[in-house]
N, C-alpha and C positions, 0 to 999 in steps of 0.2 A: 295360536300363531305367534311367533316371536315379533317383538317390536323392532323391526329392521330399519336401518338408516335408508331413507329413500334414495333411489338411484341418482337423481339429480343432485342431491346433497353430497353423496359419495364422490361424484364427478367434480364438484366444486372443491372439496377438500383435497382430493388427489391432484387436481389442477393447481391449487395453491402451492402444493409441495413439489410440483413439477415431477411427480412420480418418484420422489425420494422420501425416505423415512425422515420425519420431522425431528427425530431424536438423534439418530446416528448419521444421517445424511446419505446413506447408501441408496442406490437406485432400487426401487421395489414396486413394480407395477402390481404385484400380487400382495400388496400390503393390506392393512385393516384400518378402518376408521375407529379410533379409540375415543370413547366418551371421557372427557376430562372430569366431569362430575359423574363419577362412576354410577352406572345404573343400579347396582346393588347397594349403593351408599346414599340413597335418597334421590338419585337422578332420574329414575325411571318414570316418574310422574311429572317432572319439571317440564313446563311448556317449552323451554329452550333446549331440551335434551338433544335434538338433532340440528341445532343451529351450527353453522360452520365454526363459530368461535368456541363451541364446546367440544369440537372434534379435532383430533390430530391424525394425520396419516402416518402409520408406523409399520415397520416390518414385523414379522411374527416374533423374532427373538426380542426385539425391543418391547413389543406388546406384552410378552411374557415377563420381561424384566420390570416393566412399570407396575404390573400387578403384584409381583413378588417383592418389590421394594417401595411400598407406599410412602414412607417418610421422604426418601430421596426424590421420588417422583413428584410429591407435593412441592418440595423445595424448588424443583425445576418447572413447575406449572403443568406437569402432565397429569396430575390428579388434583382436583379441587375438593377439599374435605367437605363432608356432608353438611355439617352445621356451621361452616365458615361464614355463610351469608354472602360470599363473594360471587359476583357475576363472572362468567367466563370472559367477558369483554374487558374486565379489570385485572385479570391474572395473566401475566406474560408467560411464554414458554422459553426455556433456555436449552438449546441443543448441545450436543457433546463438544462442539467447537467453541462453546461459550457465548454464542450470539443469542441475545435476548430480544424477542419480538412479541408484540401483542397481535391477536387474531381478531379480525372483524367478521361480520356476518355476510359480507360480500365476497369472501374468499380471498382476502388480501392480508398481507403482513403490514404491520404498522410499527414505527420506531418509538411510538409513545401511545399511551392509552387515549381513547376518544373521550373528550370531555362531555359530560352529560349536559344537556340543555334543559333549562327550567321551562316548564310549560306555563303559558300565561294564565 
């Protein structure tokens, strides 16, 4: 059985995007959750693979484009390279309008990254 994104997480990601592709911004209720740390690039076993910060809601044409253009997609935050060591929380996404935002695990957009807190 495929490791599918849980329905509740899909709803959070689609809700964050207001039903619009997070790359091209066109309305797309029939979009896909795209794993930024691509499952075939080391993300399939990552404990955060289905966290909202690791997922973007994209239309099918943009999903295909992201996979066909990994370098440009990484530059825009739609792909997080396998061995980068970066957390999805630390890598912003930039849509085609040029707006850059960080994604959190509550299903929100942030204008800056969340600062890590040091545990006592």
